[in-house]
Every structure is written in structure tokens, then in C-alpha cells.
C-alpha positions, 0 to 999 in steps of 0.5 A: 591058797593062791590069792589075788588082790585087785585094786583100781587105785595107783596112789598110796594111802590108808587103803593101799597101806592095808593092801601092802601089809596084808599081802606081805604077811600072807605071802609068807604062807601063800602064793599071792598077787596084786592087780593094780593100774600101770605105774602104781606108786606103792608097788615097791613097798611089796616084798619080792614074794608078791607077784604084781600085775599092772593093767593099762589104765583105761578110763572107763570101768566098762571098757571090755579090754580092761575086763579081758586083762583082769580075767586073764590074770584072775583065772589063775587064782583060787580067791580074788579079794577086791578093795574099793568100789570100782574094783569090786564092781568090775570083778562082780561082773567078771565073776559071773563068768569066772565063778571064783571065790570072791571077797570084797572089803568096804573101807568107808561109810560113803558110796559103794552100793555094789557091796550090797550085791556081794556075798562075802564082804569084809567091813573095816568097822561096825559103822561101815558094816551098817552101810551094807544091806547083807551080813558082813565080816567085821575085821579091824585092821592092825599094826605091828609095833616098832621100836622107834625114836621120837622126832622132836620138831619144836620146843613149843606144844607140838601137834601133828595131824596125818593124812592125804591133803583132801577136803574130807580130812578136815585139815582146814577145820583143824587150822581154823580151830587152832587160830582160836586157842589160848596157848602157843603151839606148832602144828605139823600136817604130814601128807600130800594131796590136792588141797595143799594150795588151799591149805597154804592160803588159809594158813597165810590168811590166818597169819599162822605161817610161823605156827602151821607147817605142811610137811608133805609125805614123810617116811618117818610119821611114827617118829613124828607122832612119838615126838609130838605132844598131841595127835589130832584127827579132825576128818569130816568123814572116816571109815576106820583110819590107819592114823587112829591105829598108829596113834594108839601105838605111838602118840603121847596123846590123841584127840579126835572128832566123833566121826565114823568108826573112831568111837568104836575104839576111843573113849568119850574123854578122847573125843570131841566135835568140830564145833568144840575143837578149840575148847577141847584143845585148850582143855588138853593143853591146861591138863596135858600131863593127866590127859597124856597119862590117861591116853597112854594107859588106855592105848596100852589096853587097845594094842592087842585088839589092833595088832597086825598078827590078830588081823592076819589070823582073822583074815586067814580064818575068814578065807578058810571059811570060804573053801 
């Protein structure tokens, strides 16, 4: 099958990670391509079998020149798979003329009324599926486990949190919670983004400059997860975050706020609220050996559900149903 993915995002984050891994796997048995804006940050992560089309980065989604560019590419493929609301809306309008097999993935519970107008929609979780009026196919993303060495960043109780530095990821809430815990810690935040300056100011305000560190973007995130005592997810909103999947495979212990689709995977014992986060962290520290053991036993049982092979098989089967 000739498959073309379409995304209007040029930065690399959770959604783009799904696009990259999906196309790299699909390219082993299919002719695949990706349409992205010019100067896409993550195109080098795609293998040589994935054909990349970069369109001019027009600002307005209704620019006719943008539509002409996309149509000229899409007409050569059997199936178009869009990721994100903008790409989905653009191709929804184009497909009234092209009449291609068309799939859209909704990645989060926020915005995206356009998905209510699409016949074939993949939701990344049950929670996301609830935000779509029509029926959708729920497919959890997956990961291929790697044999990695832990990176030990501190001899203190080390905590890691991963994601783009955006307000929605709740790093400020985590930092404030840690300012009130009763144990010595080191927090390492992995990621880059527009909130870096605000987070740095918060760290200074709370006198945590010797305990909270912004590491920026790292290629060794899995090693850091495996070397840390605890991974924390404190987001204000989530769809089905990749960092949760990665934590299942590599973290020694994990705790998350009860948000979005995370509770579809994690048991209540590994969940908390923003209001109770400080107390939960103190409890984990005091009972760390048992908590870590319980998490590792739980995570081992989830690995098959969250494997990349399972995800790709379900994705291919769904594509075949559209033929």
C-alpha cells in the first residue's frame, strides 16, 4: 500500500515521535511518505525508505497555494493519514475533490471539532475517544524495549520528569510540590520549550537552584529514566503521553497525577492529584523499596499491551479494513 502521513508540525514532540516510529516500521513493507512544513526538525529521524515532502510554511490554513501543494503530493498515494487538527482540517477539505482513503489520529482531549466530521478516526486512548462524536478506533501507541545502561545523575534521591517545557506539562506544579517535601532530592527536568525562563525564575524564587535542574533536550532520556529513583508526570492535561509508555519500560518507579488517559494504564496506587502531590512524594520516599518493587511488577505485565509490534499490527489491520 502507498501511504502518506501529513502533519503541520515542524517541532519534535510526542506526536512527532509516533509519526516517526510508525513510518519507519511501515516502510519495511509499504511505500510510505510524510508531508511536513519546510525545515522540519525531525526529518533526519526517518529512515531512507520514507519519502519526505516539505511544503512552504504558509501561515494561514486556508491559503490556496498550500492546498495546491498538498493536493499535488497526496494524489500519488492510496491512503492519507493526518495527525493533528490543522492537517486534518486541511485534508478534509481537499479530500472532497481527491476522494482518497483518509484516516486521522486524534492525540489529545483538547480541541479538534474537525474530528467529528471524519469517518475514519484513530483515538490514542479511551479518554480521547470520548471527545469524538462518531465511533473511532482506539489504538494505544507502543515502544520497542531497548537494552540500555542507567545514567546515575546524583547520589541523592533522584526524580526525573520529561516533556516539552510548556505550561500544560505542569513542571511548575511539580517544582512547587517538591518545595514542600520532607526529604532531600534532586529533580531533573528533561525537555526544552517556551517555559524555560519562567521555570528557572520559579526555581530561583523557591531557592531550589541546587536541587532542581533543567537538562534541556537529551538523546539519552531512557538512560536517565533507568538511572533515577522516580519518574513523575504532573501534567495539567494529557492525551496518552509517550513518557508514560517509556516509564513503563524503563523507570524504577513512577507516579502520575490522575489526568487524561493515564488512569487507563496505571493502577490507583501509582496515581495522585496535584493537591496531594507533595504528600504522595513523601510517602513514596518513606516506602520506596516496596513502592519500586510493586511498580516494576506492575510494569512488566503492561509491556505486551504497550509494545510497538502490537501497535503496528493493529495499525496495519485497521488500514486493511479501509480497502
